[in-house]
C-alpha positions as a Markdown table, in Angstrom:
| # | Residue | x | y | z |
|---|---|---|---|---|
| 1 | Met | 18.0 | -9.1 | 7.8 |
| 2 | Lys | 20.0 | -6.0 | 7.5 |
| 3 | Val | 18.0 | -2.8 | 8.2 |
| 4 | Ile | 19.2 | 0.2 | 6.2 |
| 5 | Ser | 16.7 | 2.8 | 7.4 |
| 6 | Gln | 13.9 | 3.0 | 9.9 |
| 7 | Phe | 10.9 | 5.3 | 10.0 |
| 8 | Thr | 7.9 | 5.7 | 12.3 |
| 9 | Ala | 4.3 | 6.2 | 11.1 |
| 10 | Arg | 3.0 | 9.6 | 12.2 |
| 11 | Pro | -0.6 | 10.6 | 13.1 |
| 12 | Ala | -2.3 | 12.6 | 10.3 |
| 13 | Met | -5.8 | 13.4 | 9.1 |
| 14 | Asp | -7.1 | 13.1 | 5.5 |
| 15 | Gly | -10.4 | 13.0 | 3.6 |
| 16 | Asp | -13.3 | 14.3 | 5.7 |
| 17 | Gly | -11.6 | 14.1 | 9.1 |
| 18 | Val | -10.3 | 10.5 | 8.8 |
| 19 | Asn | -7.6 | 9.7 | 11.4 |
| 20 | Ile | -4.7 | 7.8 | 9.9 |
| 21 | Arg | -1.0 | 7.0 | 10.5 |
| 22 | Arg | 1.3 | 7.8 | 7.6 |
| 23 | Val | 4.8 | 7.1 | 6.3 |
| 24 | Ala | 5.7 | 9.2 | 3.3 |
| 25 | Asp | 8.6 | 10.5 | 1.4 |
| 26 | Phe | 8.0 | 12.8 | -1.6 |
| 27 | Met | 11.2 | 14.7 | -1.3 |
| 28 | Asn | 14.0 | 12.2 | -1.2 |
| 29 | Thr | 12.0 | 9.2 | -2.7 |
| 30 | Arg | 13.7 | 6.8 | -0.3 |
| 31 | Phe | 10.9 | 4.3 | -0.9 |
| 32 | Asp | 11.1 | 4.5 | -4.7 |
| 33 | Pro | 8.9 | 3.3 | -6.5 |
| 34 | Phe | 6.6 | 3.6 | -3.4 |
| 35 | Leu | 5.7 | 7.1 | -2.2 |
| 36 | Met | 3.4 | 6.7 | 0.8 |
| 37 | Leu | 1.6 | 4.4 | 3.1 |
| 38 | Asp | -1.5 | 5.3 | 5.1 |
| 39 | Glu | -3.0 | 3.0 | 7.8 |
| 40 | Ile | -6.5 | 3.4 | 9.1 |
| 41 | Lys | -7.1 | 1.3 | 12.2 |
| 42 | Ser | -9.9 | 2.1 | 14.6 |
| 43 | Asp | -13.0 | 0.6 | 16.3 |
| 44 | Asp | -14.4 | 4.1 | 16.7 |
| 45 | Ala | -16.5 | 5.1 | 13.7 |
| 46 | Asn | -15.9 | 8.7 | 14.5 |
| 47 | Asp | -12.3 | 8.2 | 13.3 |
| 48 | Tyr | -13.3 | 7.3 | 9.8 |
| 49 | Ile | -17.0 | 7.9 | 9.2 |
| 50 | Gly | -16.4 | 11.0 | 7.0 |
| 51 | Gly | -14.5 | 8.8 | 4.5 |
| 52 | Phe | -12.9 | 10.2 | 1.4 |
| 53 | Pro | -15.4 | 12.2 | -0.7 |
| 54 | Pro | -14.8 | 12.7 | -4.4 |
| 55 | His | -11.2 | 13.9 | -5.2 |
| 56 | Pro | -8.8 | 13.6 | -8.1 |
| 57 | His | -5.5 | 12.0 | -8.8 |
| 58 | Arg | -2.9 | 12.1 | -11.6 |
| 59 | Gly | 0.5 | 10.5 | -12.1 |
| 60 | Ile | 0.3 | 7.9 | -9.4 |
| 61 | Glu | -1.0 | 4.4 | -8.6 |
| 62 | Thr | -3.2 | 3.9 | -5.5 |
| 63 | Phe | -3.3 | 0.5 | -4.0 |
| 64 | Thr | -5.9 | -0.2 | -1.2 |
| 65 | Tyr | -5.9 | -3.3 | 1.1 |
| 66 | Ile | -8.6 | -3.9 | 3.7 |
| 67 | Arg | -8.2 | -6.2 | 6.7 |
| 68 | Lys | -11.3 | -5.3 | 8.6 |
| 69 | Gly | -14.5 | -3.4 | 7.6 |
| 70 | Gly | -14.7 | -1.9 | 4.2 |
| 71 | Phe | -15.3 | 1.0 | 1.8 |
| 72 | Glu | -17.5 | 1.6 | -1.2 |
| 73 | His | -15.5 | 2.8 | -4.1 |
| 74 | Arg | -16.9 | 5.0 | -6.9 |
| 75 | Asp | -15.1 | 6.7 | -9.8 |
| 76 | Gln | -15.7 | 8.6 | -13.0 |
| 77 | Leu | -15.0 | 5.4 | -15.0 |
| 78 | Gly | -18.2 | 4.0 | -13.8 |
| 79 | Asn | -16.8 | 1.5 | -11.2 |
| 80 | Val | -18.9 | 1.0 | -8.1 |
| 81 | Lys | -17.5 | -1.6 | -5.8 |
| 82 | Ala | -17.6 | -2.7 | -2.1 |
| 83 | Ile | -14.0 | -3.3 | -1.1 |
| 84 | Lys | -14.2 | -5.6 | 2.0 |
| 85 | Ala | -11.9 | -7.4 | 4.4 |
| 86 | Gly | -9.4 | -9.5 | 2.4 |
| 87 | Asp | -9.9 | -7.4 | -0.8 |
| 88 | Val | -7.4 | -5.2 | -2.7 |
| 89 | Gln | -8.0 | -2.5 | -5.2 |
| 90 | Trp | -5.6 | -0.9 | -7.7 |
| 91 | Met | -6.0 | 2.3 | -9.6 |
| 92 | Ser | -3.3 | 3.3 | -12.1 |
| 93 | Thr | -4.5 | 6.9 | -12.4 |
| 94 | Gly | -2.5 | 8.0 | -15.3 |
| 95 | Ser | -3.8 | 11.2 | -16.8 |
| 96 | Gly | -6.6 | 11.4 | -14.2 |
| 97 | Val | -9.3 | 9.9 | -12.1 |
| 98 | Val | -11.9 | 11.2 | -9.7 |
| 99 | His | -13.0 | 8.7 | -7.1 |
| 100 | Ser | -14.5 | 8.4 | -3.6 |
| 101 | Glu | -14.0 | 5.9 | -0.8 |
| 102 | Met | -16.8 | 5.9 | 1.8 |
| 103 | Pro | -17.2 | 3.5 | 4.8 |
| 104 | Leu | -19.7 | 0.7 | 4.2 |
| 105 | Ala | -22.9 | 1.4 | 6.1 |
| 106 | Asp | -23.2 | -2.2 | 7.3 |
| 107 | Ala | -19.7 | -2.6 | 8.7 |
| 108 | Gln | -20.0 | -3.0 | 12.5 |
| 109 | Asp | -16.6 | -4.2 | 13.6 |
| 110 | Gly | -14.4 | -1.1 | 12.9 |
| 111 | Leu | -12.0 | -0.5 | 10.1 |
| 112 | His | -8.4 | -1.6 | 9.4 |
| 113 | Gly | -7.0 | -0.9 | 6.0 |
| 114 | Phe | -4.1 | 0.6 | 4.1 |
| 115 | Gln | -3.6 | 2.8 | 1.0 |
| 116 | Ile | -0.3 | 2.8 | -0.7 |
| 117 | Trp | 0.8 | 5.2 | -3.4 |
| 118 | Leu | 3.3 | 4.3 | -6.1 |
| 119 | Asn | 5.0 | 6.7 | -8.5 |
| 120 | Met | 4.4 | 6.2 | -12.2 |
| 121 | Pro | 7.3 | 6.6 | -14.7 |
| 122 | Thr | 7.1 | 9.8 | -16.9 |
| 123 | Lys | 6.2 | 7.8 | -20.0 |
| 124 | Glu | 3.0 | 6.5 | -18.4 |
| 125 | Lys | 1.8 | 9.4 | -16.4 |
| 126 | Met | -0.6 | 10.6 | -19.1 |
| 127 | Arg | -2.0 | 7.3 | -20.3 |
| 128 | Pro | -5.6 | 6.3 | -19.6 |
| 129 | Ala | -6.5 | 5.2 | -16.1 |
| 130 | Ile | -6.8 | 1.5 | -15.2 |
| 131 | Tyr | -8.9 | 0.0 | -12.5 |
| 132 | Arg | -8.8 | -3.6 | -11.0 |
| 133 | Asp | -9.8 | -5.3 | -7.7 |
| 134 | Ser | -9.8 | -8.7 | -6.2 |
| 135 | Thr | -13.5 | -8.8 | -5.2 |
| 136 | Asp | -14.3 | -11.8 | -7.4 |
| 137 | Glu | -11.6 | -14.1 | -6.2 |
| 138 | Pro | -9.9 | -14.7 | -2.8 |
| 139 | Leu | -6.3 | -13.6 | -2.6 |
| 140 | Pro | -3.8 | -16.5 | -2.6 |
| 141 | Glu | -2.0 | -17.6 | 0.6 |
| 142 | Thr | 0.9 | -19.9 | 1.4 |
| 143 | Glu | 2.3 | -21.1 | 4.7 |
| 144 | Asn | 5.5 | -22.6 | 6.0 |
| 145 | Asp | 6.1 | -25.0 | 9.0 |
| 146 | Ser | 7.3 | -22.2 | 11.3 |
| 147 | Gly | 4.1 | -20.3 | 11.9 |
| 148 | Ala | 4.2 | -18.0 | 9.0 |
| 149 | Lys | 1.3 | -17.3 | 6.5 |
| 150 | Leu | 1.8 | -15.0 | 3.5 |
| 151 | Arg | -1.0 | -13.5 | 1.5 |
| 152 | Ala | 0.0 | -12.2 | -2.0 |
| 153 | Leu | -1.6 | -8.8 | -2.6 |
| 154 | Ala | 0.2 | -7.9 | -5.8 |
| 155 | Gly | 2.9 | -9.7 | -7.7 |
| 156 | Ser | 4.4 | -13.1 | -7.2 |
| 157 | Trp | 5.8 | -14.3 | -3.8 |
| 158 | Gln | 7.4 | -17.3 | -2.2 |
| 159 | Leu | 8.2 | -18.1 | 1.4 |
| 160 | Thr | 11.3 | -20.2 | 1.8 |
| 161 | Gly | 10.0 | -23.8 | 2.3 |
| 162 | Ala | 6.5 | -23.0 | 0.8 |
| 163 | Ala | 4.9 | -23.0 | -2.6 |
| 164 | Pro | 5.1 | -19.9 | -4.8 |
| 165 | Ile | 1.8 | -17.9 | -5.3 |
| 166 | Asp | 0.7 | -15.3 | -7.7 |
| 167 | Ala | -1.7 | -12.4 | -6.8 |
| 168 | Pro | -4.4 | -11.5 | -9.3 |
| 169 | Ile | -2.8 | -8.0 | -9.8 |
| 170 | Gln | 0.6 | -8.2 | -11.4 |
| 171 | Thr | 1.4 | -4.9 | -13.1 |
| 172 | Leu | 2.2 | -2.3 | -10.5 |
| 173 | Ala | 4.5 | 0.5 | -11.5 |
| 174 | Gly | 8.2 | 0.0 | -10.8 |
| 175 | Ala | 7.7 | -3.8 | -10.8 |
| 176 | Gly | 6.1 | -3.3 | -7.4 |
| 177 | Lys | 4.8 | -6.2 | -5.4 |
| 178 | Ile | 3.0 | -6.2 | -2.0 |
| 179 | Ala | 2.2 | -9.0 | 0.5 |
| 180 | Asp | 0.7 | -9.4 | 4.0 |
| 181 | Leu | 2.9 | -11.6 | 6.2 |
| 182 | Met | 1.3 | -13.0 | 9.4 |
| 183 | Leu | 3.4 | -14.6 | 12.0 |
| 184 | Ala | 2.1 | -16.7 | 14.9 |
| 185 | Ser | 3.7 | -16.4 | 18.4 |
| 186 | Asn | 7.4 | -16.9 | 17.9 |
| 187 | Gly | 6.8 | -17.7 | 14.3 |
| 188 | Ser | 9.4 | -17.1 | 11.6 |
| 189 | Ala | 9.8 | -16.7 | 7.9 |
| 190 | Gln | 12.5 | -16.3 | 5.3 |
| 191 | Leu | 12.2 | -14.6 | 1.9 |
| 192 | Asp | 14.7 | -14.2 | -1.0 |
| 193 | Leu | 13.9 | -10.9 | -2.7 |
| 194 | His | 17.2 | -10.2 | -4.4 |
| 195 | Glu | 15.5 | -9.8 | -7.8 |
| 196 | Arg | 14.2 | -6.4 | -6.6 |
| 197 | Glu | 16.4 | -3.5 | -5.6 |
| 198 | Tyr | 14.0 | -2.0 | -3.1 |
| 199 | Val | 12.5 | -3.9 | -0.2 |
| 200 | Gly | 10.6 | -2.4 | 2.7 |
| 201 | Leu | 8.2 | -3.6 | 5.4 |
| 202 | Tyr | 5.6 | -2.0 | 7.6 |
| 203 | Leu | 4.9 | -3.6 | 10.9 |
| 204 | Tyr | 1.2 | -3.2 | 11.7 |
| 205 | Gln | 0.8 | -5.6 | 14.6 |
| 206 | Gly | 3.0 | -7.2 | 17.3 |
| 207 | Glu | 6.8 | -7.3 | 17.3 |
| 208 | Ile | 9.6 | -8.6 | 15.1 |
| 209 | Val | 12.9 | -9.5 | 16.7 |
| 210 | Ser | 16.1 | -9.0 | 14.7 |
| 211 | Gln | 18.2 | -12.1 | 14.4 |
| 212 | Ser | 21.5 | -10.3 | 13.7 |
| 213 | Ala | 23.8 | -8.8 | 16.3 |
| 214 | Pro | 23.0 | -6.7 | 18.2 |
| 215 | Gln | 19.5 | -8.1 | 18.6 |
| 216 | Lys | 16.8 | -5.5 | 18.2 |
| 217 | Thr | 13.0 | -5.5 | 18.5 |
| 218 | Tyr | 10.8 | -3.6 | 16.1 |
| 219 | Ser | 7.2 | -2.8 | 17.0 |
| 220 | Ala | 3.9 | -1.8 | 15.3 |
| 221 | Gly | 4.0 | 1.5 | 13.5 |
| 222 | Gln | 7.6 | 1.1 | 12.3 |
| 223 | Tyr | 8.6 | 1.0 | 8.6 |
| 224 | Leu | 11.9 | -0.6 | 7.7 |
| 225 | Ile | 14.0 | -0.4 | 4.5 |
| 226 | Val | 16.0 | -3.6 | 4.4 |
| 227 | Asp | 18.9 | -4.9 | 2.2 |
| 228 | Ser | 17.3 | -6.8 | -0.6 |
| 229 | Gln | 20.5 | -8.6 | -1.5 |
| 230 | Gln | 20.5 | -10.5 | 1.8 |
| 231 | Leu | 18.2 | -13.3 | 2.8 |
| 232 | Ile | 15.4 | -11.7 | 4.8 |
| 233 | Thr | 14.7 | -13.5 | 8.1 |
| 234 | Leu | 11.8 | -12.4 | 10.2 |
| 235 | Lys | 10.9 | -13.7 | 13.7 |
| 236 | Ala | 7.9 | -12.7 | 15.8 |
| 237 | Gly | 7.8 | -12.1 | 19.5 |
| 238 | Glu | 5.4 | -13.8 | 21.9 |
| 239 | Gln | 2.4 | -11.9 | 20.6 |
| 240 | Gly | 3.0 | -12.7 | 17.0 |
| 241 | Ala | 3.3 | -10.1 | 14.3 |
| 242 | Gly | 1.8 | -8.8 | 11.1 |
| 243 | Ala | 3.7 | -6.9 | 8.4 |
| 244 | Leu | 3.1 | -5.5 | 4.9 |
| 245 | Leu | 6.0 | -6.4 | 2.6 |
| 246 | Phe | 7.0 | -4.1 | -0.3 |
| 247 | Ala | 9.4 | -4.8 | -3.2 |
| 248 | Gly | 10.1 | -2.9 | -6.4 |
| 249 | Gln | 12.6 | -1.3 | -8.8 |
| 250 | Pro | 13.3 | 2.4 | -8.3 |
| 251 | Ile | 12.1 | 4.6 | -11.1 |
| 252 | Arg | 14.7 | 7.3 | -10.3 |
| 253 | Glu | 12.9 | 10.3 | -11.8 |
| 254 | Lys | 12.5 | 13.7 | -10.4 |
| 255 | Ile | 9.0 | 14.3 | -9.0 |
| 256 | Val | 7.0 | 17.4 | -8.1 |
| 257 | His | 4.2 | 16.7 | -5.6 |
| 258 | Met | 1.1 | 18.7 | -4.7 |
| 259 | Gly | -1.8 | 17.1 | -2.9 |
| 260 | Pro | -3.2 | 14.3 | -5.1 |
| 261 | Phe | -0.9 | 15.0 | -8.0 |
| 262 | Val | 2.6 | 13.6 | -8.6 |
| 263 | Met | 4.3 | 14.8 | -11.8 |
| 264 | Asn | 7.8 | 15.7 | -13.0 |
| 265 | Thr | 7.6 | 19.4 | -13.2 |
| 266 | Glu | 5.8 | 22.4 | -11.6 |
| 267 | Gln | 4.3 | 23.2 | -15.0 |
| 268 | Glu | 2.7 | 19.7 | -15.2 |
| 269 | Ile | 1.3 | 20.2 | -11.7 |
| 270 | Gln | -0.3 | 23.5 | -12.6 |
| 271 | Gln | -1.7 | 21.8 | -15.8 |
| 272 | Ala | -3.2 | 19.0 | -13.6 |
| 273 | Ile | -4.9 | 21.6 | -11.4 |
| 274 | Ala | -6.2 | 23.5 | -14.4 |
| 275 | Asp | -7.5 | 20.3 | -16.1 |
| 276 | Tyr | -9.3 | 19.2 | -12.9 |
| 277 | Gln | -10.9 | 22.7 | -12.4 |
| 278 | Ala | -12.0 | 22.7 | -16.0 |
| 279 | Gly | -13.8 | 19.4 | -15.5 |
| 280 | Arg | -11.5 | 17.4 | -17.9 |
| 281 | Phe | -11.1 | 14.6 | -15.3 |
| 282 | Gly | -14.8 | 13.9 | -15.6 |
| 283 | Ser | -17.1 | 13.3 | -12.6 |
| 284 | Ile | -18.7 | 10.5 | -10.6 |
| 285 | Lys | -22.2 | 9.7 | -11.8 |
| 286 | Ala | -24.9 | 9.5 | -9.1 |
């Protein structure tokens, strides 16, 4: 595995006082087609109880994955869903959505989840919004003989030496695909992702030991961009490891970002603000 760039998630706060760790790049778009990853991980309800009250989006896709606990999702399209451990949710916001994500009242074991933003190409930014989730079917998993389990969150995946699997959500912007790779103590995995130009991984648990010289250890909270044209080999340390994997095709379009809006020009950003303030995004029904 050849590491091209390395980043570290930084503490941040969003929503109504929710403590998160974030990796984002809206300026240089080094994660293209991905823009941002937020991780929420806490056993203290005070870190997330305020949740994410109603707020708008335009021009992006939001992808949510829950490993522990859960949120209740509501939006102006009429969707009301409990997104729990093992579920994913995808909103291709297009011309606009208003949604809220509030912690489930009956969740007693803390919260661990992720929200990922993807850019949308110019030609799709103003199309109608699309909503999908995996609450009606379990996400597919595959294993190898070396202590690796891969859960497909979006797109199609294959571990070397294991059967290919297809996630229920297949149409992310920029041909994006996302997986959760879980490695046992000293477990290892290989993936061939040469069909995508961009590949990244976010280590959320344990350590991964680089197998190329000089040997290097990466730990939880680090985000790596790796060479997609080389076979990707991952080996966990004694404590095992967990990592989100990302792959996609860069969109390579100029973006202008302001809060929940990602467009191509400043004029489009100002129009998004005006449309939201005028109530053109709609509202969440009680």
